[in-house]
C-alpha positions as CSV (number, residue, x, y, z in Angstrom):
1,M,29.2,-10.5,19.0
2,K,26.0,-10.5,20.5
3,K,27.6,-13.2,23.2
4,F,30.9,-10.8,24.1
5,T,29.1,-8.1,24.4
6,K,26.9,-10.1,26.8
7,V,30.0,-11.6,28.6
8,L,31.4,-8.2,29.2
9,R,28.1,-6.5,30.5
10,E,28.1,-9.7,33.4
11,P,31.1,-8.1,35.6
12,R,29.6,-4.9,35.6
13,K,26.1,-6.2,36.6
14,I,27.7,-8.1,39.0
15,V,29.3,-5.0,40.6
16,Y,25.7,-3.0,40.6
17,K,24.2,-5.5,42.2
18,L,27.1,-5.6,45.0
19,Y,27.2,-2.2,45.6
20,H,23.2,-1.9,45.8
21,T,23.4,-5.0,48.4
22,L,25.6,-3.1,50.6
23,F,24.3,0.1,50.7
24,N,20.9,-1.3,51.8
25,L,22.9,-3.7,54.3
26,I,25.0,-0.4,55.5
27,G,21.5,0.9,56.3
28,F,21.7,-1.5,59.4
29,F,25.1,0.3,60.8
30,P,24.6,2.8,63.7
31,I,23.1,6.3,62.4
32,K,24.9,9.8,62.3
33,K,22.3,11.5,64.1
34,N,23.1,15.1,63.0
35,L,23.9,14.2,59.4
36,I,21.8,15.4,56.6
37,I,22.1,14.8,53.2
38,F,20.8,17.2,50.3
39,E,20.1,16.2,46.5
40,S,18.7,18.5,44.5
41,F,17.8,17.1,40.4
42,L,19.6,14.1,40.9
43,G,22.7,15.6,42.1
44,K,22.8,18.0,38.8
45,Q,22.2,21.4,41.1
46,Y,23.0,23.2,43.7
47,S,18.8,25.0,43.7
48,D,15.5,24.5,44.8
49,N,13.8,23.6,47.8
50,P,16.7,21.4,49.4
51,R,18.9,24.8,48.7
52,A,16.7,26.7,50.5
53,I,16.6,24.5,53.3
54,Y,20.2,24.2,53.4
55,E,21.2,27.9,53.8
56,Y,18.8,28.0,56.6
57,L,20.0,25.3,58.4
58,R,23.7,26.2,57.8
59,E,23.0,29.9,59.2
60,Y,20.5,29.0,61.9
61,Y,21.7,25.5,63.2
62,P,25.6,25.1,63.0
63,N,25.3,21.8,65.2
64,Y,24.0,19.6,62.1
65,Q,26.6,18.2,59.8
66,L,25.5,19.2,56.2
67,L,26.7,17.4,52.8
68,W,25.4,17.6,49.2
69,S,25.2,14.4,47.3
70,I,25.9,15.9,43.8
71,D,27.0,14.3,40.1
72,K,30.8,14.6,40.2
73,K,30.2,16.7,37.1
74,Q,29.5,19.5,39.1
75,K,32.1,19.5,41.7
76,R,33.8,22.6,40.6
77,R,31.3,25.0,41.6
78,Y,30.8,23.4,45.5
79,L,34.8,23.2,45.3
80,E,34.7,27.1,44.6
81,D,32.4,28.2,47.3
82,N,33.3,26.0,50.0
83,I,30.0,23.7,50.0
84,P,30.8,20.4,51.8
85,F,29.7,17.2,49.3
86,I,30.2,13.7,48.1
87,N,29.9,12.3,44.9
88,R,26.7,10.3,44.1
89,F,27.0,6.4,44.0
90,S,30.7,6.9,44.6
91,I,32.3,4.3,47.3
92,K,31.8,7.2,49.9
93,W,28.6,7.7,49.2
94,L,27.7,4.4,49.7
95,F,28.8,4.6,53.4
96,V,27.6,7.8,54.2
97,M,24.1,8.0,52.6
98,P,22.4,4.9,54.7
99,R,23.8,6.2,57.8
100,A,22.3,9.8,57.5
101,N,19.5,10.5,59.8
102,Y,17.9,12.7,57.2
103,W,17.9,12.9,53.3
104,V,16.2,16.2,52.0
105,I,15.4,15.4,48.2
106,N,13.4,16.9,45.6
107,S,13.3,14.3,42.5
108,R,12.7,10.2,43.3
109,M,15.5,8.1,44.3
110,P,16.4,4.6,42.5
111,Y,14.1,2.3,42.7
112,W,16.9,0.0,44.2
113,I,17.6,2.3,47.3
114,K,15.4,0.7,50.4
115,K,15.4,3.6,53.1
116,P,16.7,2.7,56.5
117,R,14.5,2.5,59.2
118,H,16.2,5.2,61.2
119,T,16.2,7.7,58.0
120,I,14.2,10.5,57.8
121,Y,13.3,11.7,54.1
122,L,11.6,14.9,53.3
123,Q,10.9,14.6,49.7
124,T,10.2,18.4,48.8
125,W,9.7,17.9,45.5
126,H,9.8,20.7,42.7
127,G,6.9,22.6,41.4
128,T,2.9,23.3,41.4
129,P,1.7,20.6,39.1
130,L,0.1,21.7,35.5
131,K,0.3,18.2,33.8
132,K,-0.6,15.2,35.4
133,L,1.6,13.5,37.6
134,A,2.2,9.4,38.4
135,G,-1.4,8.2,39.1
136,D,-3.3,10.5,37.2
137,M,-1.8,9.9,34.1
138,D,-3.4,7.7,31.4
139,E,-0.2,6.6,29.6
140,I,3.5,6.6,30.2
141,Y,5.8,7.5,27.0
142,M,9.1,7.4,28.9
143,P,11.8,5.2,28.1
144,G,12.3,1.9,29.7
145,T,9.1,1.4,31.7
146,T,5.6,0.8,30.9
147,T,2.4,2.7,32.7
148,K,2.1,0.3,34.9
149,R,5.5,0.0,36.2
150,Y,6.0,3.7,36.3
151,K,3.2,4.2,38.5
152,E,3.6,0.9,40.5
153,A,7.5,2.3,40.9
154,F,6.4,5.5,41.9
155,Y,3.9,4.4,44.9
156,K,6.4,2.4,46.0
157,E,9.3,4.8,46.1
158,A,6.3,7.4,47.9
159,Q,5.8,5.3,50.6
160,N,9.9,6.1,51.9
161,W,8.9,10.0,52.4
162,D,8.2,10.8,55.6
163,Y,7.6,14.0,55.0
164,L,6.1,15.6,51.8
165,I,6.2,19.4,51.0
166,S,3.2,20.9,49.3
167,P,2.9,25.0,48.4
168,N,-1.1,25.0,48.3
169,A,-3.8,23.2,48.9
170,Y,-4.3,22.6,45.3
171,S,-1.2,20.8,45.3
172,T,-1.8,19.2,48.4
173,A,-4.9,17.5,46.9
174,I,-3.3,16.1,43.5
175,F,-0.2,14.5,45.6
176,E,-2.2,12.7,47.7
177,R,-4.3,11.1,45.1
178,A,-1.5,11.1,42.3
179,F,1.1,9.8,44.3
180,K,-1.0,7.8,47.0
181,Y,0.7,9.6,49.8
182,D,-1.4,10.0,53.6
183,R,-2.1,13.2,53.6
184,S,-1.2,13.6,57.5
185,K,2.6,13.8,56.2
186,I,2.2,16.6,53.8
187,L,3.5,19.5,55.0
188,E,1.7,22.1,53.2
189,T,4.1,25.2,54.1
190,G,4.6,26.6,51.0
191,Y,7.9,26.2,48.8
192,P,11.0,27.1,50.2
193,R,12.6,27.8,47.1
194,N,10.9,31.0,46.8
195,D,11.4,32.6,49.8
196,F,14.5,33.9,48.0
197,L,11.8,35.4,45.6
198,K,10.3,37.6,48.7
199,Q,12.9,38.8,50.2
200,Q,15.5,39.6,47.6
201,N,12.9,41.0,45.2
202,T,14.9,44.3,45.1
203,K,17.1,46.5,42.4
204,S,20.4,46.1,44.3
205,A,19.9,42.3,43.8
206,D,18.8,42.2,40.8
207,D,21.7,44.8,39.5
208,K,24.2,42.2,41.5
209,I,22.5,39.2,39.7
210,K,22.5,41.2,35.7
211,D,26.3,42.2,36.5
212,E,27.5,39.0,37.5
213,L,25.7,37.2,34.4
214,G,26.5,40.0,32.0
215,I,23.4,41.4,31.2
216,P,22.7,45.2,30.0
217,K,20.5,46.7,32.8
218,H,19.2,49.4,30.4
219,K,17.2,46.2,28.5
220,K,13.9,44.4,29.3
221,V,15.0,40.6,30.2
222,I,12.7,37.9,29.1
223,L,13.6,34.6,30.4
224,Y,12.1,31.4,28.4
225,A,11.9,28.2,30.4
226,P,10.1,25.3,28.2
227,T,9.6,21.6,29.7
228,W,10.5,18.3,28.1
229,R,8.6,16.0,25.9
230,D,8.1,12.7,27.1
231,N,8.4,11.0,23.9
232,E,11.6,12.9,23.2
233,Y,14.6,11.4,24.0
234,Y,17.8,9.4,23.4
235,G,18.0,7.1,26.4
236,I,16.1,6.6,29.9
237,G,16.6,10.0,31.9
238,K,18.0,11.9,28.8
239,Y,15.6,13.8,26.7
240,K,15.9,16.2,23.5
241,F,14.3,18.8,22.8
242,S,13.9,20.5,19.3
243,L,13.9,24.3,19.5
244,K,10.7,25.8,18.0
245,I,11.3,29.5,18.6
246,D,12.7,31.7,15.9
247,F,15.8,33.5,17.7
248,E,16.4,35.9,14.4
249,Q,12.7,36.5,14.3
250,L,13.2,37.8,18.0
251,R,15.7,39.5,17.8
252,D,14.9,41.5,14.6
253,A,11.7,42.3,16.5
254,L,12.8,43.1,19.8
255,G,16.9,43.2,19.7
256,E,17.3,46.8,20.3
257,E,15.3,47.0,23.5
258,C,15.6,43.5,25.2
259,V,17.5,40.1,26.0
260,I,16.8,36.4,26.3
261,L,17.6,34.0,29.0
262,L,17.2,30.7,27.9
263,R,17.0,27.9,30.6
264,L,16.1,24.5,29.5
265,H,14.8,21.6,32.0
266,Y,17.5,20.0,33.7
267,L,16.4,16.4,31.7
268,I,17.3,17.8,28.3
269,A,20.6,16.3,27.5
270,N,21.3,18.0,23.8
271,R,22.1,22.1,24.1
272,V,21.2,24.4,21.8
273,D,23.5,26.4,19.3
274,I,23.2,29.8,20.0
275,S,26.5,31.2,19.1
276,A,24.9,33.2,15.9
277,Y,22.9,35.3,18.8
278,K,25.3,36.5,20.8
279,N,24.4,39.3,23.1
280,F,20.8,38.6,22.6
281,V,20.2,35.2,23.7
282,Y,22.1,33.6,26.9
283,D,22.4,29.9,27.3
284,L,21.7,29.8,31.2
285,S,20.7,25.9,31.3
286,S,23.4,25.0,33.2
287,Y,23.4,27.7,35.7
288,D,22.8,26.7,39.1
289,D,19.3,28.0,40.3
290,I,16.5,29.6,38.4
291,R,15.2,31.9,40.7
292,E,18.2,34.0,40.2
293,L,16.8,34.2,37.0
294,Y,13.2,34.9,38.2
295,I,14.7,38.0,39.9
296,I,16.0,40.1,37.1
297,S,13.3,38.8,34.7
298,D,10.6,41.3,33.1
299,L,8.5,38.5,31.5
300,L,8.4,34.7,31.5
301,I,7.9,32.6,28.4
302,T,7.1,28.8,28.8
303,D,4.5,26.1,27.9
304,Y,3.6,23.5,30.3
305,S,6.3,23.6,32.9
306,S,5.6,24.6,36.8
307,V,7.9,27.7,36.6
308,F,5.3,29.7,35.9
309,F,3.6,29.2,39.6
310,D,7.1,30.3,41.0
311,F,7.5,33.0,38.7
312,L,3.9,34.3,40.2
313,C,5.1,34.9,43.2
314,L,6.3,38.0,41.4
315,K,3.3,39.0,39.8
316,R,5.1,39.5,36.6
317,P,3.8,38.8,32.8
318,I,3.8,35.3,31.4
319,I,3.2,34.0,28.2
320,F,2.7,30.4,27.2
321,Y,4.0,29.4,23.9
322,T,2.1,25.8,23.2
323,Y,3.1,25.5,19.6
324,D,1.7,21.5,20.1
325,F,-1.1,22.5,22.6
326,E,-3.7,19.7,21.7
327,T,-0.5,16.7,21.3
328,Y,0.5,18.0,24.9
329,R,-3.2,18.1,26.4
330,D,-4.6,15.2,24.2
331,H,-1.7,12.6,24.1
332,L,1.4,13.2,26.1
333,R,-0.1,14.0,29.6
334,G,-3.0,16.6,30.1
335,F,-3.5,19.1,32.5
336,Y,-5.2,19.7,35.9
337,F,-7.3,22.5,34.8
338,D,-8.4,23.9,30.9
339,L,-5.4,26.4,30.0
340,E,-6.8,27.6,27.8
341,K,-9.7,29.1,29.8
342,E,-7.7,29.9,32.8
343,A,-4.4,30.5,31.6
344,P,-2.9,33.9,33.6
345,G,-1.7,34.9,30.2
346,P,-2.0,34.5,26.6
347,L,-1.1,30.9,24.8
348,V,0.2,31.7,21.1
349,K,0.9,29.0,19.0
350,T,2.9,30.8,16.3
351,M,6.0,32.9,16.4
352,E,4.2,36.2,14.5
353,Q,1.6,35.5,17.5
354,L,4.5,35.2,20.2
355,V,6.2,38.6,18.8
356,V,2.8,40.6,19.1
357,A,2.0,39.3,22.6
358,I,5.8,40.0,23.8
359,Q,5.6,43.5,22.6
360,Q,2.1,43.9,24.3
361,A,3.4,42.9,27.1
362,I,6.7,44.5,27.5
363,K,4.4,48.0,26.6
364,E,2.1,47.4,29.5
365,G,5.3,46.5,31.7
366,R,5.1,44.8,35.3
367,Q,1.6,45.8,36.1
368,P,-0.3,42.5,37.2
369,S,-3.4,41.8,35.1
370,E,-6.4,40.4,37.1
371,A,-5.5,36.4,36.0
372,I,-2.0,37.3,37.4
373,I,-3.9,38.7,40.8
374,K,-6.0,36.1,40.6
375,F,-3.8,33.0,40.1
376,H,-1.4,34.4,42.5
377,Q,-4.2,34.5,45.6
378,K,-5.0,30.5,44.9
379,F,-1.4,29.3,44.3
380,C,0.9,31.8,46.2
381,H,-0.7,33.0,49.2
382,L,1.4,30.6,51.4
383,E,4.8,32.2,49.8
384,D,5.5,34.8,52.1
385,G,9.0,34.1,52.5
386,F,8.9,31.8,55.5
387,S,7.8,28.6,54.2
388,T,11.6,27.4,54.7
389,K,11.0,28.2,58.7
390,R,7.6,26.4,58.5
391,V,9.6,23.2,57.0
392,V,12.8,23.1,59.6
393,K,10.2,23.4,62.3
394,S,8.1,20.5,61.5
395,V,10.9,18.5,60.3
396,F,13.9,18.9,62.4
397,L,13.2,21.1,66.0
398,E,9.6,19.2,66.5
399,R,11.5,15.6,65.7
400,A,14.3,16.6,67.9
401,S,12.2,17.6,70.8
402,E,10.3,14.5,70.7
């Protein structure tokens, strides 16, 4: 049986190898000078920094040809909104991607891709780091790799980046060390994705988003956005997540005045059944862009996710539900600063503590605490609504004039 399975797999391996070889060969074909390819979270979303840059270029620089590289399962969204796309790893993608003048991507590319010499690769990344990254990690628990192989692959990929966006000086220092990346190529501009939070933080935008999602306007909105766990997975790139939050307990305590928006990480493969909590919990894990969810949320609950740095732009309360704090800190990842002492909001480990913290946050309203203001000054001082403009000027306009 094993021999039969191996025979079946061999043709597939040959096809993959041929595809990979062709991609790298086509990279020597003539360049498409005005073509820019965008990709967000492995093609799974129309979101994040690539979206902000795409929308800015579409509005102000129509001379560029803009294309999204997407997971074909997501194509309905692009068709409905008339957003040009190609299916990731399709035959068309094979002939288009390596001839593009620019790539704008927020996560790592597959190891087999050799960036063509003519292509300018703008790596936007996707968050201010709390948990340790790449070279700073002591041990890797992800499937299909070892600590040494993971770090070497990361360093190799980083050498393909012509530019790397950083949201602040804190991140710049970490990126330079953890990615072994040339500091002179880091664009410390603030994150383009957060321009939306500065420009659309209005009641009219809030009402519009709530209407589209069917969220009651008279209720407080709580966004729950936890991260993934490196050691909980189905396979390579497919992580599972077990909810440790008791929605029934929250509904009993808060159901009259609050709703919860559940937003799981894009790497989490399983979906949570929340049908028993209709009109109280809304699963928006597949919603394109979390930026709209930030705008309508009165309160963020997270754990170790970098989402809290972005939410800080709004200066609204944050609660850290860290039920596995010691395991995550001491075994899985570790942090870049002492979260227990410095977090801009309470750390809670039990449901009882979480309920009390939520009730207290709702009582105090959106008025920022001293901790929130301090963190905002350190991490969000570049988030002024013009980060995208700065990136476009540095990468596209200044290069075009050379």
